[in-house]
C-alpha positions as CSV (number, residue, x, y, z in Angstrom):
1,D,0.0,0.0,0.0
2,L,3.0,2.3,-0.3
3,K,2.6,5.1,-2.8
4,D,5.9,4.5,-4.5
5,G,5.0,1.1,-5.7
6,T,7.1,-0.9,-3.2
7,T,5.4,-4.2,-2.3
8,L,5.8,-6.8,0.4
9,I,7.9,-9.0,-1.9
10,D,10.3,-6.1,-2.4
11,L,10.7,-5.9,1.4
12,L,11.2,-9.6,1.7
13,E,13.9,-9.6,-0.9
14,L,15.7,-6.8,0.8
15,I,15.6,-8.5,4.2
16,A,16.7,-11.8,2.7
17,R,19.6,-10.0,1.0
18,E,20.7,-7.9,4.0
19,G,19.6,-10.1,6.9
20,G,22.1,-12.9,6.7
21,E,20.8,-16.4,7.6
22,M,18.0,-15.3,9.9
23,R,14.6,-16.9,9.2
24,I,11.8,-14.9,7.7
25,R,8.3,-15.9,8.6
26,L,5.1,-14.3,7.4
27,G,1.8,-13.9,9.4
28,S,-1.7,-12.6,8.7
29,L,-1.1,-12.4,4.9
30,E,-3.9,-10.7,2.9
31,P,-4.8,-13.3,0.2
32,R,-4.7,-10.6,-2.5
33,T,-1.0,-10.1,-1.8
34,V,-0.2,-13.7,-2.8
35,T,-0.1,-13.2,-6.6
36,R,1.7,-15.5,-9.1
37,E,4.6,-12.9,-9.2
38,F,4.8,-12.9,-5.4
39,C,5.2,-16.7,-5.3
40,E,7.7,-16.8,-8.2
41,R,9.9,-14.3,-6.4
42,A,9.3,-15.7,-2.9
43,K,10.3,-19.3,-3.7
44,K,13.7,-18.0,-4.6
45,L,14.4,-16.7,-1.1
46,P,16.3,-19.4,0.9
47,T,15.5,-18.0,4.3
48,L,11.7,-17.6,3.8
49,C,9.9,-20.2,5.9
50,P,7.4,-22.4,4.2
51,H,4.7,-21.4,6.6
52,F,2.0,-18.9,5.6
53,H,-0.8,-17.6,7.9
54,L,-3.6,-16.5,5.6
55,S,-6.4,-14.2,6.8
56,M,-9.6,-16.1,5.9
57,Q,-12.3,-15.4,8.5
58,S,-15.0,-17.4,6.7
59,G,-15.4,-20.1,4.0
60,C,-18.7,-18.8,2.7
61,D,-18.9,-16.0,0.0
62,E,-22.1,-14.5,1.5
63,T,-20.5,-14.2,5.0
64,L,-17.3,-12.8,3.5
65,A,-19.4,-10.1,1.7
66,R,-21.1,-9.1,5.0
67,M,-17.6,-9.0,6.6
68,R,-16.5,-6.7,3.7
69,R,-13.6,-9.0,2.9
70,K,-12.2,-8.2,-0.5
71,Y,-11.9,-11.7,-1.9
72,T,-14.1,-14.8,-2.6
73,T,-13.6,-18.4,-1.5
74,A,-12.5,-19.2,-5.1
75,E,-9.8,-16.5,-5.0
76,F,-8.7,-17.7,-1.5
77,F,-8.5,-21.3,-2.6
78,A,-6.4,-20.3,-5.7
79,V,-3.9,-18.7,-3.3
80,T,-3.6,-22.0,-1.3
81,E,-2.9,-23.9,-4.5
82,R,-0.4,-21.2,-5.7
83,L,1.5,-21.5,-2.4
84,R,1.5,-25.3,-2.3
85,A,2.8,-25.4,-5.9
86,S,5.7,-23.0,-5.0
87,F,6.4,-24.4,-1.6
88,P,5.6,-28.2,-1.6
89,G,4.7,-29.4,1.9
90,C,4.3,-25.9,3.3
91,A,2.1,-25.3,6.3
92,L,-0.9,-23.1,5.6
93,T,-2.7,-21.7,8.7
94,T,-5.6,-19.4,9.1
95,D,-8.2,-17.7,11.4
96,L,-11.9,-18.5,11.4
97,I,-14.8,-16.5,12.9
98,T,-18.0,-18.5,13.6
99,G,-21.4,-17.0,14.2
100,F,-20.9,-13.7,12.4
101,P,-24.2,-11.8,12.2
102,G,-26.6,-13.4,9.8
103,E,-24.7,-16.6,9.3
104,T,-27.2,-19.4,8.6
105,E,-26.7,-23.1,9.1
106,E,-26.3,-23.5,5.4
107,E,-23.6,-20.8,5.2
108,F,-21.8,-22.4,8.2
109,S,-21.9,-25.8,6.5
110,R,-20.3,-24.3,3.4
111,T,-17.6,-22.9,5.6
112,L,-16.9,-26.3,7.1
113,A,-16.7,-27.9,3.7
114,F,-14.4,-25.2,2.5
115,I,-11.9,-25.5,5.4
116,E,-11.7,-29.2,4.8
117,K,-11.0,-28.5,1.1
118,C,-8.2,-26.2,2.1
119,A,-6.6,-28.8,4.5
120,F,-5.1,-26.3,6.8
121,A,-2.1,-27.3,9.0
122,Q,-3.6,-25.3,11.9
123,M,-6.5,-23.0,12.6
124,H,-7.4,-20.5,15.2
125,V,-11.2,-20.6,15.7
126,F,-13.0,-17.7,17.3
127,P,-16.7,-17.2,18.0
128,Y,-17.9,-13.8,16.9
129,S,-18.2,-11.3,19.7
130,V,-19.8,-7.9,19.5
131,R,-17.5,-4.9,19.4
132,P,-19.4,-1.6,20.1
133,G,-19.0,1.0,17.5
134,T,-18.5,-1.4,14.6
135,K,-21.0,-1.9,11.7
136,A,-21.2,-5.6,12.5
137,A,-22.5,-4.8,16.0
138,T,-25.7,-3.2,14.5
139,M,-26.3,-5.8,11.8
140,P,-29.5,-7.9,12.0
141,G,-29.2,-11.6,12.8
142,Q,-27.0,-11.4,15.8
143,I,-26.3,-15.0,16.8
144,E,-26.1,-16.4,20.3
145,K,-22.9,-18.3,21.1
146,S,-23.4,-21.9,20.0
147,E,-21.7,-25.1,19.3
148,K,-20.4,-23.7,15.9
149,A,-17.0,-22.8,17.2
150,A,-16.6,-26.3,18.8
151,R,-17.6,-28.0,15.6
152,A,-15.1,-26.0,13.5
153,A,-12.4,-26.6,16.1
154,H,-13.0,-30.3,16.0
155,I,-12.3,-30.3,12.2
156,A,-9.3,-28.0,12.8
157,E,-7.8,-30.5,15.3
158,R,-8.2,-33.4,12.9
159,M,-6.6,-31.4,10.0
160,R,-3.8,-30.5,12.4
161,R,-3.1,-34.2,13.3
162,E,-3.2,-35.1,9.6
163,Y,-0.6,-32.4,8.8
164,L,1.7,-33.5,11.6
165,T,1.4,-37.1,10.5
166,S,2.4,-36.1,7.0
167,C,5.7,-34.8,8.4
168,V,6.7,-38.2,9.8
169,G,9.7,-39.5,7.9
170,K,10.8,-36.1,6.7
171,T,14.0,-34.3,7.7
172,L,13.2,-30.8,9.0
173,E,15.5,-27.9,10.0
174,V,14.9,-27.0,13.6
175,I,16.0,-24.1,15.7
176,F,16.1,-25.4,19.3
177,E,15.0,-23.0,22.0
178,T,14.5,-24.8,25.3
179,E,15.8,-27.9,27.1
180,S,14.2,-29.8,29.9
181,D,14.6,-33.4,31.3
182,G,17.1,-34.4,28.7
183,E,15.0,-33.2,25.8
184,S,15.3,-30.1,23.6
185,R,12.5,-28.4,21.8
186,G,12.3,-25.9,19.0
187,H,10.5,-25.0,15.8
188,A,11.0,-26.3,12.3
189,E,10.8,-24.1,9.3
190,N,7.1,-25.0,8.9
191,Y,6.4,-23.7,12.4
192,T,5.7,-27.1,13.9
193,E,7.2,-27.7,17.4
194,V,9.8,-30.5,17.4
195,A,11.3,-32.4,20.4
196,A,14.5,-34.4,20.2
197,P,16.6,-36.1,22.9
198,G,19.7,-34.3,24.1
199,D,20.8,-30.8,25.0
200,M,21.0,-29.0,21.7
201,P,22.7,-25.6,21.3
202,H,20.0,-22.9,21.3
203,G,19.6,-20.7,18.3
204,V,21.4,-23.1,16.0
205,V,19.7,-24.9,13.1
206,R,19.9,-28.7,13.3
207,K,18.5,-31.2,10.9
208,V,16.0,-33.6,12.6
209,K,14.7,-36.8,11.3
210,I,11.0,-36.9,12.3
211,T,10.0,-40.2,13.7
212,G,6.5,-39.6,15.2
213,V,3.8,-37.3,16.6
214,R,3.3,-36.6,20.3
215,G,0.3,-34.6,21.1
216,E,0.6,-31.3,19.3
217,M,4.3,-31.7,18.5
218,L,6.6,-33.8,16.3
219,V,9.4,-35.9,17.8
220,G,12.6,-37.0,16.1
221,T,16.3,-37.5,16.2
222,A,18.9,-34.8,15.5
223,L,21.3,-35.7,12.7
């Protein structure tokens, strides 16, 4: 949104060029930012992590329109395919709001089907809450908190387990951050938490062979 034409990918290329070996991780990406040109340039950056948190909010076009989001589900899904083609095995994460004013059961069902189609590695699910002074607060069709958030979270948990399972057998690059009871923990480039035996130097990248899943984290052996 800078007036001189500078875009996010320009900034990322500058940071990758000047920032040495530090990892670059993106969060809360506006889907319209992820163009074909963005992906073509981004995949050439060796320090850009293959983890992208996309702002979604809903998987139903009617709900997105009431939210005044400037994209459709078709456009959003095209972004997920674009990223997966450029970063095979990448982790795609998102936020979902359930119970937005006027959301019908049919609309919510479409959202559930859409998030399954996107196969997110992780989701943050929030029930809509009124914020005084916003347009949404005065919209008709205010919905009482219901089981919608729990239903969406259940699907999100299953997709999370499926993504973690897909990492078993892979070798990931992990930056270890803590150590306790003879085990070190850190985060891989796809932002999954990884545990491995031993006291690993903190802040140093180590290759880890992933051997299994334990709760919400991966376990493996440092190579």
